[in-house]
N, C-alpha and C positions, 0 to 999 in steps of 0.2 A: 596686740598683733599688728595693728595698723601703725601705731606710733613708733614702736621700738626700732625698726631698721633705719628710720630717718633720724631719730635721736642719736643712735649709736654710730651710724656709718656716714650719713649724707650731710646733715646740717652741720656737724662739727667741722668737716672738711671745708664747707662753704664759709664758715666763720674764720678758720685758720688761714685760708687762702684768699680771704676777702672777695668772695664771689659777688659781683655786682647785682646778681639776681637773687640774693639771699632773701629779700623781702617777698619776692614772687614764690620762692620755694616754701616759705613759711605759710603764705596764704593758701598754697596748693595743699599742703599737709592739713591746714585748718579746715579746708573743704571736706577732706576725707574724714577728719575727726568729727565734723558736724553731723555727717550721716551716721557714723557709728555711735557717737555719744547720745544722739537723740533716741536711737533704738535701745541702747543699753539702759538709758534712764527710764524709758517706757516699760522696760522688762523687769525693773526692780521688784514689782509685786510678785513675780514668779520665782524670786530668789529662794524662797523657802521650800518650793516644791521639790528641789533636789538637795540643796545644801543643808536644809534643816534636818534632813534624815540622818545626818552623821551621828546624831545622838543614839541611834538604834543600831549598835554594832553587835552583830551576831553571825553565826555560820549560816549561810544560805546556799542555794544551789546555783551553779554556773554551767559551763560547758566543759566536760572532762577532756575533750580531744582538741581544744582550741590551740594549745601550745604545739601539739604535733602538726596541726594544720598550718600554723604560723611558720614553723620551721620548713615545712614542705614548700610553702609559697615563697619564702626567702631563698631557698635553694634554687627553685625554678627561675626566680627573678635574676639571681646572680648568673646562672648558666645562660639564660636568654640574653641578658645585657652584654655579656662577653662574646657570645656567638654573633649577636647582631653587629657588634663593633668589628668583628673579624670579617664579616661579609660587606661591611661598609655603611651600615645604618647609623646615622647620627654623626658621621665623621665630617670634618671640615673639607676633606677632599671630595666627598660625595656632594656636599653643598656647592662647592666651586664648579664641579663638573656638570651639575645640573640634574642629578637624579641617581637613584640606586639601581634602576633597571629591573628586569624581571628576575628577582631572587626569591625562590621559595622560602629559604631560611630567613631572609629579611622580612618577608611578609608574616611568617610564623612568629618570629620574635616580637614583631610589632603588636601582635594580639595581646601580649602580656607586658607591654611597655609600662603599664601603671602598677605592676605587681610589687615593685620595690616599695611604693607607698602603701599598698595593701598589706605587705609584710610588716611594715612599721606599725600600722593600725592593729593588726592581730597580735603582734608581740606586746604592744601596750595593753591590749585587752587581756592578754595572758597573765601579765604580772598584776594588773588590777583585780583580776578574777582569782588570784591566789594560786594559779596553776604553774607559775614559773617565778623564780627569784629575780630580783632586779639585776643581779650580777649576770645571770644567764642571758636575760634579755639584752643587757648591755653588750654582751659578747656578740650577739647576732646583729645588733645595730652597728657595732664596730665593723663586722664583716661586710655589711651592706655599704658602709661608708668607704671602706678600703676598696671595694669593687668600683665605686664611683671614682676613686683616686686613680685606679688602674685604667679606667676608661679615659682619663685625661691624656694618658700616654698613647692610647689606641686611637682616640678620635681627634686629638690636638685641640680639644675644647675644654676650658676650665669652668665655664659658667654653670653647667649642670652640677658639678661638684659643689660649688658655692651655694647653689639653690637647694641641693639636697641637704647640706649641713644646716642651712637656715631653717628648712622645714622640720628636720628632726629636732632641732633646738626648740622651735616653737611648739611642736606637738608634745615634746617631753616636758617643757615648762608648764604648759596649760594643764596637762594631766597629772603633773607632779611626780613623774618617775625620774626626772633628771634634776639634780640639785643645782642651784645657782652657781656654786663654786666650780662645778664641772664645766658649766657653760663658759665661765670666765677663763678657765684653763684652756679650753678648746679654742676660744677666740684668740688668746695669746699665741698658741701654737700655730694657728692658721695665719696670723699676721706675720710671724717669723718665717713661715714656710712659703709665703706667697711669692717673694722675689725669685726663689729657686723654681717654683712651680711655673711662674710666668716665663722664665728663660727656657725651661724645658719645653713648654708648649710652643714657643717660637722656634726653637731648634727643630722640633718635629715637623712643624709647618714648612720650614725652609727646606728640609731634607725631602719633603714630599712635593716640592715644586710650588708651594703657595707663598706668595710674596708677603713679607712682614715689614711694617714700618719701623725703621731704626730710631725714629724720633720719639716713638711712644715707649715710655719706660713702665716698669711695674708700678711705680708710684702714680704715673699718669693714668694707668688703667683703673686705679682706685678712685679717681676723681668722678665718682658717680653723680656728684652734685652738678658737674658740667653737663654730663649726659642727660640729666633730667631737666636742668634749667634751660636747655636749648629750646624747649617747647615754648618758652616765653616770647620768642621772637617770631611766632607764627600767629596768624589770625585764625582763631578756632571758632567752631569746629571746621576741620579741613574736609573737603569733599573727596574722600577716597572710598573705593568699593569696599564694602564690608559684608560678611556673611549674614544672610537673612534667616528667618525661622526654618525655612526648608533646608538650607545649608546646614544649620545646626543639627537637624534630624538626620540628614543624609550622611554627614561626616561623623556625627556622634554615635549613631546607632548601627550603621552599615559598615562592616569591615572592608578595608580596601581590596582584600583578596576577592570580594564579591562585587566590587565596583572599581575595577582597575583603571578605567578610562577617565575617572574624575580628576580634574586638575588639583594641584597642591595648593592649600591655603597657607600663605605666609605673609602676615601683616608686616613683619619686620622687613621683608624684601620690598614690599610696596612702599613703606616709609622711606627706605633707602633710595629707591628710584625717585620718589617725590623730592627728596633732598638733592637730587642730581647725581647720584652714584649708580653703580651697576646692579644688575639682578643676581650677581654671584655673591653678594654679601647682604647682611641684614642690619637694621638699626632699630633700637627701641628707646623710648623715653622712660623706661621702666613702666610697671603696670599703672601707676598713678598718673604719670605723664601721658601715657597712651590714651587713657580714658579721656583726659582733658583735651588732648590733641584731636581725637576722632569725634568726640561727642559733646565737648564743651564743659564749662564749670559745673552746671547743675547736674550733669550726668555723674560727676565725681561724687556728689552728695548722695544721689540715688544708688549708685553702684555699691558704695560701702555701707549704706543703710540697709539695702536688701541682703547683702551677704552677712551683715551683723544679725539681721533677723533670722537668717538661716542657722547661724551658730547658736543663737538663743534657743531656737526650737530644738536643736540637737542636744544641748547641754542642760537646759533648765525646765523643759516641759516633758511630762510623761515618765518621770522616774529616772533612775540612774541609767546612763547610756550603756548599751552592750556593744558587741563587735560590729553590728550593722551601722549604728550611728557613729561609732568611733571611726569606721572606715569612711563614711561621708565627711566627717570632720577633717580627716587627714587629706582626703582628696581636695577639699576646699583650701586647706592650708598650703598644700604643695602646688596648687594651681592658681585659681582666681585671686587668692589673697596673698600669694607669695610676691614679695616686693620686686623680684627680678623677672617675673613671668611676663609674657607678651599678651596683652589684651588685643583682640578678643579670642585669639587662638586658644588661650588657656581655658576659656569657657567650653569650647568644643572638646578639649582634652579632658575636662572634668566629666563630660557625658561619656566619652569613650572609656575612660578608666572605670567609671561606675558600671558600665555594661560588662567590661572584662572581669569585674569582681563578682558578678552575679553567680557564676557556677560555684565559686568557693563559698559564698554566703548561703547558697541553697544547700550545699553539702553540710554546712554547720546547722542549718535549719532542719534538715532531714534526720540528722544524727543526734539532735538535741535542741534545747532552747538556744536561739541565736541572739535575740535582742531583749530578752527579758532579764530577770535577775535570778533565774533558777540555776542551781549547780552547787558545787561544794567549794567554799572558800575557807580561808584561814579564820577560825573563830577568834574574836577579840583582837584582830589585827588593827593596829593603830596607824593613822597617817604619819608619814615621815615629817619630821620637823623641817620647816622651810618650804614645804610644797605649797602649790597654789590652792586656793579655796576649792576650785573645781577638782583638782587632783585629790584633795582630802576627801571630798564627797565621793569620788569614784573609787578610791581605794579603801573606803570604810567598810565595805561589805554590807551595804544596807539592803533592806527589803525593797523590791521593786513594785510594791503594791501598797497604797496608803491604807492605814487601818484607823478605825474610829478610836 
């Protein structure tokens, strides 16, 4: 998860275009790998606690209503995202004008802004639990992705779509429900569609009165190595205001509808102003560069080490993960660990989305086992060929309780 986006998208471009900061980029990625590899190595003794149980394939109990709940969450997410875009939430025009204003619909849709991620988690849990076929779950994942594509037209912002596709690909690969060849096909389709998508985004922005640089081409916008390596020319850590523990709790736990007077936290805007630009735009060095920029090199090691520990606890300790832990995994993959996210804003978003998921997870808990391994699954179901080890363990239908 840490290495893949840089190996696939960023470092190759730095090599092809002879980026003079290639060495710096490799050292920065190395710092992130140092934190994650140390934790992964220390966690090797826990490997058998989950993956070793794949030998015990049998029909066990799960949650009979999880697929219905997943579809309901996906539907609410689609409606809320489209409604929010209609009233201006998340659009480039709102960002430039300085705020959404007092919109009840905007505030209401913001309460479930993380439900697209929650839907993905529950859909994955549904197919691993044997309650829905991979084909049906794939159809819902496609519907969620098409919604994000439509939002590009409505918000004139393409970054959320790319982030969502990256997250779904990561979650699908880790859990084993998406085959590698499908990921390769999706990458080719996205690469071919990007120039058209970029031009469409620019046309919408211009028609809405937002200036667009004619010098920046679709190919230039993919030079993420330049965006990230720009941090090499600053003395770090930079002294910029950051949210503290109280802010994490205030913004993460309290909905804005109950705390309407609090200012907006946007690290991207602060970085943009620090670089000499205006407050109507935002800049990010990507999550890895932001951690280095704001907190220094050792913070990179600590950041990825701690999140690797979190993933280890979710996937390798305490038996096979159910919907609750899969939801936490997906929130981590779509937020703090997503290569295109903005640190530290994504940390607050992780808390916000976790809180918004509580009612759904409580519903699952009240109507049946939520995070155990109880429920009915397909007996004798074998892991798909080519899936990840974690995916094989999750899809094997193993008993969630160790036996002598």
